[in-house]
C-alpha positions, 0 to 999 in steps of 0.5 A, a space after each residue: 920306823 915302827 914295827 908293822 902289826 901282825 895280821 889279826 887271827 880269823 876263823 876262830 872255832 871251838 871244837 871245829 864250830 863257830 861260837 858253839 852253845 853246846 860244848 860237852 867236853 871239859 877240854 875243848 879244842 881252840 883253833 884259829 887261822 893267821 891270814 897272810 904268808 908270814 908264819 906265826 912265831 908266838 900266840 897268846 890266848 885268854 878265856 873268861 866267863 861271860 856275864 849272862 845278863 850283859 855279855 861282858 867278860 868277867 875277871 879274872 881269866 879262867 885261862 891265860 897262856 901269856 905269850 907262848 913261842 911256837 916251836 920249830 917245826 910249828 905245832 899242830 894247828 889247834 890248842 886244847 883248853 888247859 885252864 880252870 875246870 869249865 862250869 856246866 851250862 855257862 857262857 865264856 868268851 875267849 880271845 887270841 892274838 899272834 906274833 908273826 915272823 918279819 919275813 913276809 910281814 912288812 920286810 923290805 924286799 932285797 935291793 941296793 943299800 940305802 944311799 948315804 952322803 950327797 946323793 941322799 940330798 940330791 947333790 949329784 955324784 960324790 967327790 973323790 974325797 967322799 966315796 959312796 959307802 958300800 958293803 963293809 970290810 966283811 962284805 955284809 950289807 949295811 941295811 938294818 935288820 927288819 924289826 919284829 912285827 908287833 902283836 896283832 889285834 885281839 880276835 874275840 869269839 864265844 862259846 857256851 858249855 852244855 851239861 858236862 856232868 851226869 849229875 847236871 841232868 836233873 830232868 826225869 826221863 819222859 816215856 810215852 806209851 811205846 808201840 812194839 815194833 818188829 825188827 826188820 829182817 836181814 836183807 839179802 840180794 835175793 830177797 831184795 828183788 824177790 816178790 814180797 808180800 808186804 803187810 799194810 803200812 798201818 801195821 808197821 808204821 805208827 803215828 808220830 807221838 806228841 808230847 806237850 808241856 805247859 811252861 808257866 814262868 810267871 812265878 819269876 820274882 822281879 826286883 826294884 820298881 818292877 817287883 810286881 812284874 816277872 823278872 825278864 828272861 835273860 838266858 834260856 837253853 833247851 836240852 832235849 834228847 830222845 831214843 828216836 827222831 825228835 822235833 821240838 817247838 815252843 808255842 808252835 814255833 820250831 826250835 832250830 832248823 834241823 830235820 830228822 834230829 839227832 841224826 844217826 845214833 847207835 842207841 845201844 851205846 849212847 843217846 845224843 842230846 841237842 842244845 838250843 838257845 830259846 831265849 827269844 822264844 820265851 820272851 814275855 809278850 806282855 808287860 803286866 802283872 797277870 803275866 799272860 805272856 809268861 805262859 808257853 807250851 813246849 811241844 815234842 814230836 817223837 818218832 818210833 825207833 826202827 827196831 827194839 833193843 
């Protein structure tokens, strides 16, 4: 009897996200779940670079664990990446398979030992000269041990790195004219309910600033019979950061679905940036040498900081 296959891992995540495109650490945490009641006894993980044009994994693997036995008690339910250094702004694919224990993975429930002799072919009760076998002299059950389950199928997922090094940030900091903002005074219980002489809203609320950048991608050189046309865009990422609330768009189409990004940030300590896949928004809209469809407009709406540093 062939061994049953272990259940395929599910819910693959990298740094607690499904197929993220902005992994900004050198050792992201890989995690997965094993369906069913049988505990995993071993696992195997492989990570490979992914071709940006075809999406196919590239050899050799940047990390291959081989089969790793799960210790007792079981290890933590995540695995830090420990392969070759990850490359900034690159695509990766990773896969995992597991082995589970025989208990709960197809093992036969307890019951009487298999019948041997005439009963096995329906000949009725055995005669006195051929007693039905039972437990051996030591009292052990004669049933064979359940085989170890076979490895599961590979479960596959992807992730993309962000800008991992400070030197990777080549874009200059664009700073529009800043409007001085008065820091908000501390609020106490008394001042919260006391009558206040508030200034007009226009004195302390300023219009949102709009930054526009024309993107002319028509200089991309084609190859082969399409050399006269711009090369197709196969991958495009937008890395955007601001000291305040930012809303990005390309040709008037919002980038992403977040509101009031990047959320609460301690600007005195750090500045967050967001990563967006804008390949579809930058796709050429015409197929001609004038490359009208290769010209786009990046729009950024910026809100003032609530206080000045």
